[in-house]
KOLKE-678257 format. One record per residue (C-alpha): residue number from 1; z, y, x. Coordinates in Angstrom, 1 decimal, always signed. Layout:
num  z  y  x
NUM  Z  Y  X
...
END
This chain:
num  z  y  x
1  +51.3  +5.4  -4.8
2  +48.6  +7.2  -6.6
3  +47.7  +9.2  -3.4
4  +47.2  +5.9  -1.5
5  +44.9  +4.5  -4.2
6  +42.8  +7.7  -4.1
7  +42.4  +7.4  -0.4
8  +41.1  +3.8  -0.7
9  +38.6  +4.9  -3.4
10  +37.4  +7.7  -1.1
11  +36.3  +5.2  +1.6
12  +34.5  +2.8  -0.8
13  +31.2  +4.7  -0.8
14  +31.2  +4.9  +3.0
15  +31.9  +1.2  +3.3
16  +29.1  +0.4  +0.9
17  +26.7  +2.6  +2.8
18  +27.8  +1.0  +6.1
19  +27.1  -2.5  +4.6
20  +23.7  -1.3  +3.4
21  +22.7  +0.1  +6.8
22  +23.8  -3.1  +8.6
23  +21.9  -5.2  +6.0
24  +18.8  -3.1  +6.5
25  +19.0  -3.4  +10.2
26  +19.2  -7.1  +10.0
27  +16.3  -7.3  +7.5
28  +14.2  -5.1  +9.7
29  +14.5  -7.6  +12.6
30  +11.0  -9.1  +13.0
31  +10.2  -12.8  +13.1
32  +9.8  -14.6  +16.4
33  +6.5  -14.5  +18.3
34  +4.5  -17.6  +18.1
35  +1.3  -19.2  +19.5
36  -1.0  -21.7  +17.8
37  -2.7  -24.7  +19.5
38  -6.1  -22.9  +19.2
39  -4.8  -20.0  +21.4
40  -4.0  -17.6  +18.6
41  -0.7  -15.7  +19.2
42  +1.2  -13.2  +17.1
43  +3.5  -10.7  +18.7
44  +5.9  -8.8  +16.5
45  +6.8  -5.2  +17.5
46  +8.3  -2.0  +16.2
47  +6.2  -0.3  +13.6
48  +4.2  +2.7  +14.8
49  +5.0  +4.6  +11.6
50  +8.2  +5.7  +9.9
51  +9.5  +3.0  +7.4
52  +10.9  +4.5  +4.2
53  +14.7  +4.0  +3.8
54  +14.6  +1.6  +0.9
55  +11.7  -0.5  +2.3
56  +11.5  -3.4  +4.7
57  +8.3  -3.5  +6.7
58  +7.4  -5.7  +9.7
59  +4.5  -5.0  +12.2
60  +2.7  -7.2  +14.6
61  -0.4  -7.6  +16.8
62  -2.5  -10.7  +16.2
63  -4.5  -12.1  +19.1
64  -7.0  -14.4  +17.3
65  -8.6  -17.5  +18.6
66  -12.2  -16.1  +18.9
67  -12.1  -13.8  +21.9
68  -14.6  -11.6  +23.7
69  -15.4  -12.7  +27.2
70  -11.7  -12.8  +28.2
71  -10.9  -9.4  +26.8
72  -7.9  -9.5  +24.4
73  -9.0  -8.8  +20.9
74  -6.0  -7.6  +18.9
75  -5.6  -6.9  +15.3
76  -2.7  -4.8  +13.7
77  -0.8  -6.5  +10.9
78  +1.6  -4.9  +8.5
79  +3.9  -7.0  +6.2
80  +5.5  -5.1  +3.4
81  +8.4  -7.2  +2.2
82  +9.1  -7.8  -1.5
83  +12.5  -6.2  -2.3
84  +12.4  -6.9  -6.0
85  +14.7  -9.2  -7.9
86  +11.9  -11.7  -8.6
87  +11.1  -13.6  -5.4
88  +8.0  -15.7  -4.7
89  +7.4  -17.6  -1.5
90  +3.7  -17.0  -1.4
91  +2.5  -13.5  -0.2
92  -0.6  -11.6  -1.1
93  -3.0  -10.8  +1.7
94  -5.3  -7.9  +1.2
95  -8.9  -8.2  +2.6
96  -10.6  -4.9  +3.0
97  -14.1  -4.0  +2.2
98  -16.8  -2.6  +4.4
99  -17.8  -4.1  +6.8
100  -16.6  -1.5  +9.2
101  -13.9  +0.3  +7.2
102  -10.4  +0.5  +8.4
103  -7.7  -0.6  +6.0
104  -5.7  +2.5  +6.9
105  -2.5  +1.6  +8.8
106  -2.8  +4.3  +11.4
107  -0.7  +7.1  +10.0
108  +2.5  +7.6  +8.1
109  +0.7  +9.0  +5.1
110  -1.8  +6.1  +5.0
111  +1.0  +3.5  +5.2
112  +2.9  +5.4  +2.5
113  -0.2  +5.0  +0.3
114  -0.1  +1.2  +0.8
115  +3.6  +1.0  +0.1
116  +3.0  +3.0  -3.2
117  +0.1  +0.7  -4.0
118  +2.2  -2.3  -3.4
119  +4.9  -1.0  -5.8
120  +2.3  -0.2  -8.5
121  +0.8  -3.7  -8.3
122  +4.1  -5.2  -9.4
123  +3.2  -8.6  -8.0
124  +6.7  -9.4  -6.6
125  +5.4  -10.9  -3.4
126  +5.3  -9.9  +0.2
127  +2.1  -7.8  +0.7
128  +0.1  -8.1  +3.9
129  -2.6  -5.7  +5.2
130  -4.5  -5.8  +8.4
131  -7.5  -4.3  +10.1
132  -10.7  -6.3  +10.7
133  -11.6  -6.7  +14.3
134  -13.5  -3.6  +15.5
135  -12.0  -1.3  +12.9
136  -8.9  +1.0  +12.6
137  -6.2  +0.2  +15.1
138  -7.8  -3.1  +16.3
139  -9.0  -3.5  +19.9
140  -11.6  -3.3  +21.4
141  -13.5  -0.7  +19.4
142  -17.3  -0.8  +19.5
143  -17.2  +2.8  +18.5
144  -20.0  +5.3  +18.7
145  -18.9  +8.8  +17.6
146  -22.4  +10.1  +18.3
147  -23.5  +8.5  +15.0
148  -20.9  +10.4  +13.1
149  -21.9  +13.6  +14.9
150  -25.5  +13.2  +13.8
151  -24.3  +13.2  +10.1
152  -22.2  +16.2  +10.7
153  -25.1  +18.0  +12.3
154  -27.9  +17.0  +9.9
155  -26.4  +16.9  +6.4
156  -26.4  +20.8  +6.3
157  -30.0  +21.0  +7.7
158  -33.3  +21.0  +5.8
159  -35.0  +18.3  +7.9
160  -37.2  +15.5  +6.8
161  -35.7  +12.1  +6.1
162  -38.0  +10.6  +8.7
163  -36.6  +12.9  +11.4
164  -33.0  +12.0  +10.2
165  -33.7  +8.3  +10.3
166  -35.5  +8.5  +13.7
167  -32.5  +10.3  +15.2
168  -30.0  +7.7  +13.9
169  -32.0  +4.8  +15.1
170  -32.5  +6.3  +18.6
171  -28.8  +7.0  +18.9
172  -28.0  +3.5  +17.6
173  -30.1  +2.0  +20.3
174  -28.3  +4.1  +23.0
175  -24.9  +3.1  +21.6
176  -25.9  -0.6  +21.6
177  -26.9  -0.4  +25.2
178  -23.8  +1.5  +26.2
179  -21.5  -1.0  +24.4
180  -23.3  -4.2  +25.6
181  -21.4  -4.5  +29.0
182  -18.0  -4.5  +27.4
183  -18.4  -5.5  +23.7
184  -20.7  -8.3  +22.5
185  -22.4  -8.0  +19.1
186  -21.9  -11.8  +18.8
187  -18.2  -11.3  +18.2
188  -18.6  -9.4  +14.9
189  -19.6  -11.4  +11.8
190  -18.2  -12.7  +8.6
191  -17.6  -16.0  +10.3
192  -15.4  -14.2  +12.9
193  -13.5  -12.3  +10.1
194  -13.0  -15.6  +8.3
195  -11.5  -17.3  +11.4
196  -9.3  -14.2  +12.1
197  -7.9  -14.5  +8.6
198  -7.3  -18.2  +9.0
199  -5.5  -17.5  +12.3
200  -3.4  -14.9  +10.6
201  -2.4  -17.2  +7.7
202  -1.4  -19.9  +10.2
203  +0.6  -17.5  +12.3
204  +2.6  -16.1  +9.4
205  +3.9  -19.5  +8.5
206  +4.0  -19.1  +4.7
207  +3.6  -22.4  +2.8
208  +0.7  -21.0  +0.8
209  -0.9  -17.5  +0.3
210  -2.8  -15.6  -2.3
211  -5.9  -13.6  -1.3
212  -6.7  -10.2  -2.9
213  -10.2  -9.1  -1.7
214  -12.4  -6.2  -2.7
215  -16.2  -5.7  -2.2
216  -17.3  -7.0  +1.2
217  -13.7  -8.5  +1.7
218  -14.6  -11.0  -1.1
219  -17.3  -12.4  +1.2
220  -14.6  -13.2  +3.8
221  -12.4  -14.8  +1.1
222  -15.2  -16.9  -0.2
223  -16.0  -18.2  +3.3
224  -12.3  -19.2  +3.8
225  -12.5  -21.0  +0.4
226  -15.5  -22.9  +1.7
227  -14.2  -23.8  +5.1
228  -10.4  -23.8  +5.0
229  -8.9  -23.9  +1.5
230  -5.7  -25.9  +2.3
231  -3.3  -22.9  +2.3
232  -4.8  -20.9  -0.5
233  -2.7  -20.8  -3.7
234  -5.1  -18.4  -5.5
235  -7.9  -15.9  -4.8
236  -8.7  -12.6  -6.5
237  -12.3  -11.5  -6.0
238  -12.7  -7.8  -7.1
239  -16.3  -6.6  -7.2
240  -17.6  -9.7  -5.3
241  -20.3  -9.8  -2.7
242  -21.6  -13.4  -2.4
243  -22.9  -14.7  +0.9
244  -26.2  -15.7  -0.8
245  -27.1  -12.0  -1.2
246  -29.1  -10.6  +1.7
247  -27.9  -7.0  +2.2
248  -31.2  -5.7  +3.3
249  -33.5  -7.5  +0.9
250  -31.2  -6.7  -2.1
251  -31.2  -2.9  -1.4
252  -34.4  -2.1  -3.4
253  -33.0  -3.8  -6.5
254  -29.6  -2.1  -6.0
255  -31.1  +1.3  -5.7
256  -33.3  +0.7  -8.8
257  -30.4  -0.7  -10.7
258  -28.5  +2.5  -10.0
259  -30.9  +4.8  -11.9
260  -31.6  +2.1  -14.6
261  -27.9  +1.9  -15.2
262  -27.6  +5.6  -15.7
263  -30.6  +5.6  -18.1
264  -29.1  +2.6  -20.0
265  -25.7  +4.0  -20.2
266  -27.0  +7.3  -21.7
267  -29.3  +5.4  -24.1
268  -26.4  +3.4  -25.5
269  -24.2  +6.5  -25.9
270  -25.0  +8.4  -29.1
271  -24.0  +11.8  -27.8
272  -25.8  +11.4  -24.5
273  -28.9  +10.0  -26.0
274  -29.1  +12.9  -28.5
275  -28.8  +15.4  -25.6
276  -31.3  +13.6  -23.3
277  -33.6  +11.4  -25.4
278  -35.8  +10.8  -22.3
279  -33.5  +10.9  -19.3
280  -36.1  +9.0  -17.2
281  -38.5  +11.9  -17.6
282  -35.8  +14.4  -16.8
283  -34.9  +12.4  -13.7
284  -38.5  +12.6  -12.5
285  -38.5  +16.3  -13.1
286  -35.3  +16.6  -11.0
287  -36.9  +14.8  -8.1
288  -39.9  +17.0  -8.2
289  -37.7  +20.1  -8.4
290  -35.8  +19.0  -5.3
291  -39.0  +18.0  -3.5
292  -40.4  +21.4  -4.0
293  -37.2  +23.4  -3.7
294  -34.4  +21.6  -1.9
295  -30.9  +23.0  -2.5
296  -28.1  +23.9  -0.1
297  -25.1  +22.6  -2.0
298  -22.0  +24.6  -1.2
299  -18.7  +22.7  -1.2
300  -16.2  +25.5  -1.0
301  -13.0  +23.5  -0.4
302  -14.4  +20.4  +1.4
303  -11.9  +20.9  +4.3
304  -8.4  +22.1  +4.0
305  -9.3  +25.0  +6.2
306  -12.9  +25.7  +5.2
307  -16.1  +24.7  +3.4
308  -19.0  +22.4  +4.1
309  -22.6  +22.7  +3.0
310  -25.0  +19.8  +2.3
311  -28.8  +20.2  +2.0
312  -30.1  +18.1  -0.8
313  -33.7  +17.1  -1.2
314  -35.1  +14.4  -3.5
315  -34.4  +11.6  -1.0
316  -30.7  +12.6  -0.6
317  -30.3  +13.1  -4.3
318  -31.4  +9.5  -5.0
319  -28.9  +8.2  -2.4
320  -26.2  +10.5  -3.8
321  -26.6  +8.8  -7.2
322  -26.0  +5.5  -5.6
323  -22.8  +6.6  -3.8
324  -21.6  +8.2  -7.0
325  -21.6  +4.8  -8.7
326  -18.6  +3.9  -6.6
327  -16.5  +6.2  -8.8
328  -16.3  +5.6  -12.5
329  -15.4  +9.2  -13.4
330  -18.3  +10.7  -11.5
331  -20.7  +8.1  -13.0
332  -20.1  +9.3  -16.5
333  -21.3  +12.8  -15.6
334  -24.6  +11.8  -13.9
335  -26.9  +12.5  -17.0
336  -25.6  +16.1  -17.0
337  -26.1  +16.3  -13.2
338  -29.7  +15.2  -13.5
339  -30.3  +17.7  -16.3
340  -28.8  +20.5  -14.2
341  -30.8  +19.6  -11.1
342  -34.0  +19.6  -13.1
343  -33.2  +23.2  -13.9
344  -32.6  +24.1  -10.3
345  -28.9  +24.4  -10.7
346  -26.1  +22.7  -8.7
347  -22.6  +23.4  -10.1
348  -22.1  +20.0  -11.8
349  -23.6  +18.3  -8.8
350  -20.8  +19.1  -6.5
351  -18.4  +16.2  -7.2
352  -21.3  +13.7  -6.6
353  -22.4  +15.5  -3.4
354  -18.8  +15.6  -2.2
355  -18.6  +11.8  -2.6
356  -22.0  +11.5  -0.9
357  -20.7  +13.6  +2.1
358  -17.5  +11.6  +2.3
359  -19.5  +8.3  +2.6
360  -21.3  +9.7  +5.7
361  -18.5  +11.6  +7.3
362  -15.7  +9.0  +6.9
363  -14.1  +8.7  +10.3
364  -12.5  +5.4  +9.3
365  -15.9  +3.8  +9.0
366  -17.4  +2.2  +12.2
367  -21.2  +2.2  +11.8
368  -21.7  -0.1  +14.8
369  -19.4  -2.8  +13.3
370  -21.3  -2.5  +10.0
371  -24.6  -3.0  +11.8
372  -23.3  -5.9  +13.9
373  -21.8  -7.8  +11.0
374  -24.6  -7.4  +8.5
375  -27.3  -8.1  +11.1
376  -25.6  -11.3  +12.1
377  -24.9  -12.3  +8.5
378  -28.5  -11.7  +7.4
379  -30.5  -13.0  +10.3
380  -34.2  -12.3  +10.8
381  -36.1  -10.5  +8.0
382  -39.8  -10.0  +8.0
383  -41.7  -6.9  +6.9
384  -43.5  -8.9  +4.3
385  -40.2  -10.1  +2.8
386  -38.9  -6.6  +2.5
387  -42.2  -5.1  +1.2
388  -42.2  -7.8  -1.5
389  -38.8  -6.6  -2.7
390  -39.7  -3.0  -2.5
391  -42.9  -3.4  -4.6
392  -40.9  -5.0  -7.4
393  -39.4  -1.5  -8.2
394  -42.2  +1.1  -8.4
395  -40.0  +3.9  -9.8
396  -38.2  +4.3  -6.4
397  -40.7  +2.6  -4.1
398  -41.3  +6.0  -2.3
399  -37.6  +6.3  -1.5
400  -37.6  +2.9  +0.4
401  -40.5  +3.9  +2.6
402  -38.5  +4.0  +5.8
403  -36.4  +0.9  +5.2
404  -38.4  -1.4  +7.6
405  -39.4  +1.0  +10.3
406  -35.9  +2.4  +10.9
407  -33.9  -0.7  +10.1
408  -31.1  -1.1  +12.8
409  -31.4  -4.9  +12.8
410  -34.9  -4.5  +14.3
411  -33.4  -3.4  +17.5
412  -30.1  -5.3  +17.5
413  -30.3  -8.9  +18.8
414  -28.4  -10.8  +16.1
415  -26.9  -14.2  +16.8
416  -28.7  -16.8  +14.6
417  -25.7  -19.2  +14.8
418  -23.7  -16.6  +12.9
419  -26.0  -16.3  +9.9
420  -24.2  -17.0  +6.7
421  -25.0  -20.0  +4.6
422  -26.7  -19.1  +1.3
423  -25.2  -22.2  -0.4
424  -22.8  -21.3  -3.2
425  -19.1  -21.9  -2.6
426  -17.7  -24.7  -4.6
427  -13.9  -24.9  -5.0
428  -11.0  -25.8  -7.3
429  -8.8  -23.0  -6.1
430  -7.6  -20.8  -9.0
431  -9.9  -17.8  -8.8
432  -9.9  -14.5  -10.7
433  -13.2  -12.7  -10.6
434  -13.3  -9.0  -11.7
435  -16.6  -7.1  -12.1
436  -17.3  -3.6  -13.3
437  -19.8  -3.2  -16.1
438  -21.5  -0.3  -14.4
439  -21.1  -1.4  -10.8
440  -24.5  -1.2  -9.1
441  -23.0  -1.7  -5.6
442  -21.9  -5.3  -6.4
443  -23.4  -6.0  -9.9
444  -21.5  -8.1  -12.4
445  -24.3  -10.7  -12.2
446  -23.1  -11.4  -8.6
447  -19.7  -12.3  -10.0
448  -21.2  -14.7  -12.5
449  -23.3  -16.2  -9.8
450  -20.1  -17.1  -8.0
451  -18.2  -18.1  -11.2
452  -20.7  -20.8  -12.3
453  -20.1  -22.8  -9.1
454  -16.3  -22.8  -9.3
455  -14.4  -25.2  -11.5
456  -11.1  -23.3  -11.8
457  -12.1  -19.6  -12.3
458  -12.1  -16.8  -14.7
459  -14.7  -14.0  -14.7
460  -14.0  -10.7  -16.5
461  -16.4  -7.8  -16.8
462  -14.6  -4.6  -17.4
463  -16.4  -2.0  -19.6
464  -17.0  +1.5  -18.4
465  -15.8  +0.7  -14.8
466  -17.8  +0.8  -11.6
467  -16.8  -0.5  -8.2
468  -13.2  -1.7  -7.4
469  -11.9  -2.8  -10.8
470  -8.1  -3.1  -10.2
471  -7.9  +0.4  -8.7
472  -9.4  +1.9  -11.9
473  -8.3  -0.2  -14.8
474  -4.7  -0.7  -16.0
475  -5.6  -3.8  -18.0
476  -7.3  -5.4  -14.9
477  -4.0  -4.9  -13.1
478  -2.1  -6.7  -15.9
479  -4.5  -9.5  -15.9
480  -4.1  -10.0  -12.1
481  -0.4  -10.0  -12.6
482  -0.6  -12.8  -15.3
483  -3.0  -14.7  -13.1
484  -0.7  -14.6  -10.1
485  +2.2  -15.7  -12.2
486  +0.6  -18.6  -14.1
487  -2.7  -19.5  -12.5
488  -3.6  -20.9  -16.0
489  -5.1  -19.9  -19.3
490  -6.2  -16.3  -19.3
491  -8.4  -16.6  -22.4
492  -5.7  -15.0  -24.4
493  -5.4  -11.9  -22.2
494  -5.0  -8.6  -24.2
495  -7.8  -6.5  -22.8
496  -10.2  -5.7  -25.5
497  -12.5  -3.8  -23.1
498  -13.3  -7.0  -21.3
499  -16.2  -9.3  -21.7
500  -14.8  -12.6  -20.7
501  -17.2  -15.1  -19.2
502  -16.7  -18.7  -20.2
503  -14.2  -20.8  -18.2
504  -16.3  -22.6  -15.5
505  -17.0  -26.3  -16.4
END
């Protein structure tokens, strides 16, 4: 009798495993394909990456309503199902920044990153990621690898910025001409991205959804709030980029704000201010040093199988300070970097230059899509308008000297019908706005500009953080979690590092 009972116990784990495998197989079955009245269709398919054993992921191709001369635009969609005990019927849809960046669903390792990110967020909802049209695994691709090759070739060279700009613009013109027969620039704009998102939401058939957007992605979210709010339960705007901001005309102020922020941060820090009582003067000395003696900065482990060198003159150094402001950790070291450069040294400079090189050499970035979207969004700009903005900031006026002559939008024929409205978005949708105190890419003032026109919003400015708040601040993540759960009073949140803007009237 005892032997028989032992045999039964021996089979229990296998029976349990068999039930788990059957259950997983059933859960992995995708939803049914569907088509909307406006022509949008979604086709579910096997995922093109390995799905972790304890995860349920569905994959699809979205064919949105706004098409390109009969060619089938398709967008990859990945739905990471919530496997937690707490279930919520409304998913979170992530809207990527850029424009022109891929969200990263092309490889197993990239998808694993998103699955880990989904777990760390702890939002207990399905999590949906997708590529914007023209990026990543979407089709067609208005791709021009020659632009990336120019950066690879020229970053290690001691050439003038004018030569570098001229080569980029000439290649952009060639790329535009080569793409024109098959891909129309008029099919890439924030309005298109907004409609693609609306088509995706309608195709997924959830009762309501939450949007989590970062940087440029917030512009897409805001346009959907303006035009089609009916299915939006809530919106998170992380490092927001309002449609009223002209990307070209705002550039002189952003560049100036970058260096002023570095000066101010050091001035307000007792240790830094004692070391560098006149950081502005030191900055000018560093620029003169690089103008007279440019440096070849050696990045010994840039590639897994080798090094990469970047030639830094005063122009490139100014831009490298701007790119460094994307990363809160690098930002804190910039006074020491400026001091070192002023002495003709480069060791402390390497993390900032690595980030600078990454921005130019990122193969997930589509430069032509970036140009198409922002040129269509901004519309026509005159030289007088740009010069007026440049002249407001004399410290860095010299470093904006090529902005008009080599501006890509001067040779691309933007579609005036696609220009974004500069009217503020007004909405009652619960909205959480998160800004970094030291963000010069999308300054916190932009977040407050959005906040004051919404009547159900909270704006938090996070101290000592730059761009992309939730990714760098644990308390911001907790606040987003509370917001998604309650959509209510966040005035009692427990984040002492926050400066909470008043609840919008």
